PAZAPA-4460 file (N, C-alpha, C; in steps of 0.05 Angstrom, whole numbers, plus 32768, in hexadecimal, padded with zeros to 4 digits):
% residues 190
    n_x    n_y    n_z   ca_x   ca_y   ca_z    c_x    c_y    c_z   seq   type   mol
   8020   8038   80C0   8007   8029   80C2   7FFE   8023   80A6     1      M     A
   7FF3   800B   80A2   7FE7   8002   8089   7FCA   7FFB   808F     2      V     A
   7FB8   8006   807F   7F9B   8003   8084   7F8B   8000   806A     3      W     A
   7F7D   7FEA   8067   7F6B   7FE7   8051   7F51   7FF5   8059     4      N     A
   7F4C   800C   804C   7F35   801D   8054   7F1B   8016   8045     5      V     A
   7F1C   8004   8031   7F04   7FFC   8023   7EF5   8014   8017     6      H     A
   7F03   8026   800C   7EF7   803D   7FFE   7EF5   8056   800E     7      G     A
   7F00   806C   8001   7EFE   8087   800D   7EF6   809B   7FF8     8      I     A
   7EF0   8092   7FE0   7EEA   80A4   7FCA   7ECD   80AE   7FCA     9      G     A
   7EC9   80C1   7FB9   7EAE   80CC   7FB5   7E9B   80B7   7FAB    10      R     A
   7EA5   80A3   7F9D   7E94   808E   7F92   7E92   8076   7FA4    11      H     A
   7E9B   8079   7FBD   7E9A   8064   7FD0   7E7D   805B   7FD5    12      S     A
   7E79   8041   7FD9   7E5E   8037   7FDF   7E56   803E   7FFB    13      A     A
   7E69   8048   800B   7E63   8050   8026   7E52   8069   8027    14      D     A
   7E3B   8067   8033   7E28   807E   8034   7E33   8094   8045    15      A     A
   7E44   808F   8057   7E50   80A3   8069   7E6D   80A9   8061    16      N     A
   7E72   80AD   8047   7E8D   80B0   803D   7E9C   80C7   804B    17      A     A
   7E90   80DE   804F   7E9E   80F5   805C   7EA4   80EF   8079    18      E     A
   7E92   80E2   8087   7E97   80DA   80A3   7EAE   80C6   80A4    19      L     A
   7EAE   80B4   8091   7EC4   80A0   8090   7EDF   80AE   808B    20      K     A
   7EDF   80C1   8079   7EF8   80D0   8074   7F02   80DE   808D    21      I     A
   7EF0   80EB   809B   7EF7   80F9   80B4   7F03   80E5   80C8    22      T     A
   7EF6   80CE   80CB   7F00   80B9   80DD   7F1B   80AE   80D5    23      N     A
   7F1E   80A9   80BB   7F38   809F   80B1   7F4E   80B4   80B7    24      V     A
   7F48   80CD   80B1   7F5C   80E2   80B5   7F64   80E5   80D3    25      C     A
   7F51   80E1   80E5   7F57   80E4   8101   7F6B   80CE   810A    26      S     A
   7F6A   80B7   80FD   7F7D   80A1   8103   7F97   80A6   80F5    27      I     A
   7F96   80B0   80DC   7FAF   80B5   80CD   7FC0   80C9   80DC    28      V     A
   7FB4   80DD   80E9   7FC2   80F2   80F8   7FD4   80E6   810E    29      K     A
   7FCE   80CE   8116   7FDD   80C2   812C   7FF7   80B4   8123    30      L     A
   7FFC   80B4   8108   8012   80A5   80FD   8024   80B7   80EB    31      H     A
   803D   80B1   80E9   8050   80C0   80D8   804B   80B9   80BB    32      D     A
   8048   809F   80B5   8043   8096   809A   802C   8082   809A    33      V     A
   8018   8087   8089   8001   8075   8088   7FFD   806C   806B    34      T     A
   7FFA   8052   8067   7FF3   8047   804D   7FD6   803F   804E    35      V     A
   7FC7   804A   803C   7FAA   8043   8039   7FA8   8033   801F    36      L     A
   7F9D   801B   8022   7F99   8009   800B   7F7B   8008   8005    37      T     A
   7F76   8000   7FEC   7F5A   7FFE   7FE2   7F4B   8018   7FE7    38      E     A
   7F57   802E   7FE0   7F4A   8048   7FE3   7F33   804C   7FCF    39      T     A
   7F35   803E   7FB9   7F20   803F   7FA4   7F1E   805B   7F97    40      R     A
   7F33   806A   7F99   7F32   8085   7F8E   7F4E   8090   7F87    41      T     A
   7F4F   80A2   7F74   7F68   80B1   7F6E   7F67   80CC   7F7E    42      S     A
   7F51   80D1   7F8B   7F4D   80EB   7F98   7F56   80EA   7FB5    43      D     A
   7F6A   80DB   7FBC   7F74   80DA   7FD7   7F7D   80F6   7FE1    44      A     A
   7F87   8108   7FCF   7F8F   8122   7FD9   7F79   8132   7FE7    45      P     A
   7F5F   812B   7FE2   7F4A   8139   7FF0   7F4B   8134   800F    46      R     A
   7F59   811F   8017   7F5D   811A   8034   7F6C   8131   8041    47      L     A
   7F7C   813F   8031   7F8E   8153   803D   7F7F   816A   804A    48      L     A
   7F66   816F   8043   7F57   8184   8050   7F53   817D   806E    49      Q     A
   7F55   8163   8075   7F53   815B   8091   7F6E   8155   809D    50      H     A
   7F83   8157   808D   7F9E   8150   8096   7FB2   8167   808E    51      L     A
   7FB0   817E   809B   7FC1   8194   8094   7FDF   818D   8097    52      P     A
   7FEE   8194   8082   800B   818F   8082   8013   8174   8078    53      G     A
   8000   8161   8076   8007   8146   806D   800C   8146   804F    54      F     A
   801B   8133   8046   8020   812E   802A   8013   8114   8022    55      T     A
   8007   8114   800A   7FFB   80FB   8000   8008   80F3   7FE6    56      V     A
   800E   80D9   7FE4   8018   80CD   7FCB   8004   80B7   7FC4    57      H     A
   7FF8   80B8   7FAD   7FE5   80A3   7FA5   7FE8   809B   7F88    58      N     A
   7FDC   8085   7F81   7FDC   807B   7F66   7FC2   8085   7F58    59      I     A
   7FC6   808F   7F40   7FAE   8098   7F31   7FA0   8080   7F25    60      K     A
   7F86   807E   7F2B   7F76   8068   7F20   7F6A   8070   7F05    61      L     A
   7F66   805B   7EF4   7F56   8060   7EDC   7F3A   8067   7EE5    62      D     A
   7F2D   8078   7ED6   7F11   8081   7EDD   7EFF   8069   7EE1    63      K     A
   7F03   8054   7ED1   7EF2   803C   7ED4   7EF5   802D   7EEE    64      G     A
   7F0B   8032   7EFC   7F10   8024   7F16   7F09   8035   7F2E    65      N     A
   7F02   804E   7F2A   7EFA   805F   7F40   7EE1   8053   7F4E    66      E     A
   7EE3   8050   7F68   7ECD   8045   7F78   7ECB   8027   7F79    67      G     A
   7EDD   8019   7F6A   7EDB   7FFC   7F69   7EED   7FEF   7F7E    68      K     A
   7EE4   7FD8   7F88   7EF4   7FC8   7F9A   7F0E   7FC1   7F8D    69      N     A
   7F23   7FBE   7F9E   7F3C   7FB4   7F94   7F4E   7FC9   7F87    70      G     A
   7F48   7FE3   7F8B   7F58   7FF7   7F7D   7F5F   800E   7F90    71      H     A
   7F77   8019   7F8C   7F7F   8031   7F9A   7F91   802D   7FB2    72      G     A
   7FA6   803E   7FB2   7FB9   803E   7FC9   7FC3   805A   7FCC    73      I     A
   7FC6   8062   7FE5   7FD1   807D   7FEC   7FE3   807B   8004    74      A     A
   7FF8   808C   8004   800A   808E   801B   8008   80AA   8025    75      V     A
   8002   80AD   803F   7FFF   80C8   804B   8017   80CB   805E    76      L     A
   8025   80E1   805C   803D   80E7   806C   8038   80FF   807D    77      V     A
   803D   80FD   8097   8039   8113   80AA   804C   8129   80A4    78      A     A
   8045   8142   80AD   8056   8159   80A8   8072   8156   80B3    79      P     A
   8075   8149   80CA   808F   8145   80D6   80A2   8133   80C6    80      S     A
   8097   8124   80B3   80A7   8111   80A3   80A7   8118   8085    81      C     A
   8096   812B   807D   8093   8130   8060   80AD   8137   8052    82      S     A
   80C0   8145   805F   80D9   814C   8053   80EC   8134   8050    83      D     A
   80E5   811E   805D   80F7   8107   805D   80ED   80F0   804A    84      Y     A
   80D6   80F4   803E   80CA   80DE   802D   80C6   80E8   8011    85      V     A
   80CF   80D8   7FFD   80CA   80DF   7FE1   80C3   80C6   7FD2    86      R     A
   80B3   80CA   7FBD   80AB   80B4   7FAC   80C1   80AC   7F99    87      V     A
   80C8   8092   7F99   80DB   8088   7F86   80CE   807F   7F6C    88      L     A
   80B7   8071   7F70   80AA   8064   7F59   808D   805D   7F61    89      K     A
   807B   805F   7F4D   8060   8054   7F51   805A   8040   7F3B    90      T     A
   804A   802D   7F42   8042   8019   7F2F   8024   8016   7F30    91      S     A
   8016   8020   7F1C   7FF9   801F   7F1C   7FEF   8002   7F19    92      E     A
   7FFE   7FF2   7F09   7FF5   7FD7   7F03   7FF7   7FC6   7F1C    93      I     A
   800E   7FC8   7F2A   8011   7FB8   7F43   8005   7FC6   7F5B    94      V     A
   7FFE   7FDF   7F58   7FF3   7FF0   7F6E   8007   7FF1   7F85    95      Q     A
   801F   7FFC   7F7F   8034   7FFF   7F92   8041   801B   7F90    96      C     A
   8046   8027   7FA7   8054   8040   7FA8   806E   803B   7FB7    97      I     A
   8085   8041   7FAA   809F   803D   7FB6   80A9   8058   7FC1    98      W     A
   80B0   8059   7FDA   80B9   8072   7FE7   80D5   806E   7FF2    99      L     A
   80E4   8084   7FF1   80FE   8085   7FFE   80FC   8097   8016   100      Q     A
   8102   808B   802D   8101   8099   8047   811D   809F   8050   101      C     A
   8123   80B8   8055   813D   80C1   805D   8146   80B2   8077   102      D     A
   815F   80AB   8078   816A   809C   808F   8165   80AB   80A9   103      K     A
   8164   80C6   80A8   8160   80D6   80C0   8145   80D0   80CD   104      K     A
   8132   80C8   80BD   8117   80C3   80C8   8118   80AC   80DC   105      M     A
   812A   8099   80D8   812C   8081   80E9   8145   8080   80F9   106      F     A
   8157   8093   80F6   8170   8092   8104   8183   807C   80FA   107      G     A
   8181   8076   80E0   8192   8061   80D5   81A9   806C   80C5   108      L     A
   81BB   805B   80BC   81D1   8063   80AB   81CA   8064   808E   109      E     A
   81B5   8056   8086   81AC   8055   806A   818E   805C   8068   110      E     A
   8186   8066   8051   816A   806C   804D   8159   8052   804E   111      D     A
   813F   8055   8051   812D   803E   8051   811A   8041   8039   112      V     A
   8117   802C   802A   8105   802B   8014   80EB   801C   801D   113      I     A
   80D5   8029   8018   80BB   801D   801F   80AB   8018   8006   114      V     A
   80A2   8000   8003   8090   7FF9   7FED   8074   7FF5   7FF9   115      G     A
   8061   8006   7FF2   8046   8004   7FFD   8035   7FF9   7FE6   116      A     A
   8029   7FE1   7FEA   801C   7FD3   7FD5   8000   7FC9   7FDC   117      A     A
   7FF0   7FC5   7FC7   7FD7   7FB8   7FCA   7FD5   7FA3   7FB4   118      Y     A
   7FD1   7F8A   7FBC   7FCE   7F74   7FA8   7FB1   7F6B   7FAA   119      I     A
   7FA4   7F6B   7F94   7F88   7F62   7F93   7F85   7F45   7F9C   120      N     A
   7F6E   7F3F   7FA9   7F69   7F23   7FAF   7F62   7F13   7F96   121      P     A
   7F68   7EFA   7F97   7F61   7EE9   7F80   7F43   7EE8   7F7D   122      Q     A
   7F3A   7EEB   7F64   7F1E   7EEA   7F5E   7F1C   7EE0   7F41   123      N     A
   7F0D   7ECC   7F3D   7F0B   7EBF   7F22   7F06   7ED3   7F0C   124      C     A
   7EF3   7EE6   7F11   7EEB   7EF8   7EFB   7EFD   7F10   7EF9   125      D     A
   7F03   7F1E   7F0F   7F11   7F37   7F0F   7F30   7F34   7F10   126      L     A
   7F39   7F23   7F21   7F56   7F20   7F26   7F5E   7F02   7F26   127      F     A
   7F61   7EF7   7F0E   7F68   7EDA   7F0C   7F83   7ED5   7F18   128      P     A
   7F88   7EBB   7F1E   7FA1   7EB3   7F2B   7FB9   7EBD   7F1C   129      V     A
   7FB9   7EBB   7F02   7FD1   7EC3   7EF2   7FD7   7EE2   7EF6   130      C     A
   7FC2   7EF2   7EF7   7FC5   7F0F   7EFB   7FD1   7F15   7F17   131      A     A
   7FC7   7F07   7F2B   7FD0   7F0B   7F46   7FEE   7F02   7F48   132      V     A
   7FF4   7EEC   7F3C   8010   7EE2   7F3D   8023   7EF6   7F2E   133      Q     A
   8019   7F01   7F18   8029   7F15   7F0A   802E   7F2D   7F1B   134      T     A
   801A   7F36   7F29   801D   7F4E   7F3B   8031   7F48   7F51   135      H     A
   802F   7F30   7F5D   8043   7F28   7F72   805F   7F27   7F66   136      F     A
   8062   7F1B   7F4F   807C   7F19   7F42   8088   7F34   7F3D   137      T     A
   8078   7F46   7F32   8082   7F61   7F2C   808A   7F70   7F46   138      D     A
   8079   7F6D   7F5B   807F   7F79   7F75   8098   7F6E   7F81   139      L     A
   809C   7F54   7F80   80B3   7F48   7F8C   80CD   7F4F   7F7C   140      F     A
   80CB   7F51   7F62   80E2   7F5A   7F52   80EA   7F77   7F5A   141      E     A
   80D6   7F88   7F5D   80DC   7FA3   7F66   80E9   7FA3   7F82   142      D     A
   80DF   7F91   7F93   80EA   7F8F   7FAF   8107   7F86   7FAE   143      T     A
   810D   7F72   7F9E   8128   7F68   7F9C   813A   7F7D   7F90   144      L     A
   8130   7F8C   7F7C   813F   7FA2   7F71   8146   7FB7   7F86   145      G     A
   8133   7FBE   7F97   8138   7FD1   7FAD   814D   7FC7   7FC0   146      A     A
   814D   7FAD   7FC6   8161   7FA1   7FD8   817D   7FA2   7FCD   147      F     A
   817F   7FA2   7FB2   819A   7FA4   7FA6   81A6   7FBF   7FAA   148      Q     A
   8196   7FD4   7FAE   81A0   7FEF   7FB0   81A0   7FF9   7FCD   149      V     A
   818C   7FF1   7FDC   8188   7FFB   7FF8   8187   7FE3   800B   150      F     A
   8194   7FE6   8022   8194   7FD0   8036   817A   7FCF   8046   151      P     A
   816B   7FE5   8047   8153   7FE6   8058   813A   7FE8   8046   152      N     A
   812C   7FD2   8042   8114   7FD2   8031   80FD   7FC7   8042   153      V     A
   80E7   7FD6   8041   80CE   7FCD   804E   80B8   7FCB   8039   154      V     A
   80AC   7FB4   8038   8096   7FAF   8026   807D   7FAC   8037   155      L     A
   806A   7FBE   8033   8052   7FBD   8044   8039   7FC1   8032   156      C     A
   8022   7FBB   803D   800A   7FBE   802F   7FF6   7FA8   8034   157      G     A
   7FE3   7FA5   8022   7FCF   7F90   8024   7FD4   7F7D   800C   158      D     A
   7FDE   7F66   8013   7FE5   7F52   7FFF   7FCF   7F3D   7FFA   159      F     A
   7FBA   7F40   8009   7FA4   7F2C   8008   7FAF   7F10   8008   160      N     A
   7FC3   7F0C   8018   7FCF   7EF1   801C   7FCD   7EEB   803A   161      A     A
   7FC9   7ED2   8040   7FC7   7ECA   805C   7FE1   7EBD   8064   162      H     A
   7FEC   7EC5   807B   8004   7EB9   8086   7FFD   7EB2   80A3   163      V     A
   8003   7E99   80AB   7FFD   7E91   80C6   7FE5   7E7F   80C9   164      G     A
   7FD9   7E7E   80E0   7FC4   7E6C   80E6   7FA8   7E79   80E3   165      E     A
   7FA6   7E93   80E2   7F8C   7EA0   80E1   7F7E   7E9D   80C6   166      L     A
   7F64   7E9C   80C6   7F55   7E99   80AE   7F54   7EB3   809E   167      S     A
   7F52   7EB1   8084   7F4F   7EC8   8072   7F3D   7EC0   805B   168      E     A
   7F32   7ED3   804D   7F20   7ECD   8037   7F2F   7EBC   8022   169      V     A
   7F48   7EC2   801D   7F57   7EB3   8009   7F73   7EAE   8013   170      S     A
   7F7C   7E95   8011   7F97   7E8D   8018   7FA7   7E88   7FFF   171      D     A
   7F9D   7E91   7FE8   7FA8   7E8A   7FCE   7FC5   7E94   7FCB   172      A     A
   7FCD   7EAA   7FD7   7FE7   7EB5   7FD3   7FFC   7EAB   7FE7   173      H     A
   7FF4   7E9D   7FFC   8005   7E96   8012   801F   7E88   8009   174      T     A
   801C   7E73   7FFA   8033   7E63   7FF1   8046   7E74   7FE1   175      G     A
   803C   7E84   7FCF   804C   7E95   7FBE   805C   7EA9   7FCE   176      F     A
   804F   7EB6   7FE2   805C   7ECA   7FF3   8071   7EBC   8004   177      V     A
   806B   7EA6   8011   807E   7E99   8022   8096   7E8E   8013   178      L     A
   8092   7E84   7FFA   80A9   7E7B   7FEA   80BB   7E92   7FE3   179      R     A
   80B0   7EA9   7FDC   80C0   7EC0   7FD6   80D0   7EC9   7FEE   180      F     A
   80C3   7ECA   8005   80D1   7ED3   801D   80E8   7EC0   8024   181      L     A
   80E4   7EA6   8022   80F9   7E93   8028   8110   7E96   8015   182      R     A
   810A   7E99   7FFB   811F   7E9C   7FE7   8131   7EB5   7FEC   183      Q     A
   8124   7ECA   7FF5   8133   7EE3   7FFA   813D   7EE5   8017   184      G     A
   813A   7ED0   8027   8143   7ED0   8043   8136   7EE7   8052   185      N     A
   811B   7EEA   804E   810C   7EFF   805B   80F7   7EF3   806C   186      M     A
   80E8   7F03   807B   80D2   7EF9   808B   80BA   7F0C   8089   187      C     A
   80A4   7F02   8092   808B   7F11   8091   8083   7F18   80AE   188      A     A
   8077   7F2F   80B2   806C   7F36   80CC   804E   7F3C   80C7   189      T     A
   803E   7F34   80DA   8021   7F37   80D7   8018   7F48   80EE   190      V     A
***
């Protein structure tokens, strides 16, 4: 499951932060692997007090970004799967965690590589178009690199891009994402 939680940190603007954490954890418990985007904290391990046996992998944020919109990603792995999942690489700049999932987890002949990413929405002041395009380019280069080594690659997360007919705050990334997918003979699922 992938979920933009809009903040779970101590510095969250949410007045009911602890209640929110309890509610988030009750849903996380229903899944083997959960990707939380826009956590707005490096303190995702504090969720583990509500998730016994779970493993958390998260990106460390700069102190200046704690509590701010557009920052933070964590992957929570259930106890039944923890032995089968390991971190390959993290990228603080692109906000992506690359995981290698043992083939036994899915009953496949090859391991599965999962890229869990958060791409900031375009914003004139904070995230200009050139920065967003650079993040997408770096992410897609990492994805193509993974495909060269592993046949099973899953890229998931919050790309702040709109695909299809439904409305979204920003459609700025749509063309870029669709061109990349067509060039790599891939598809998107929503």
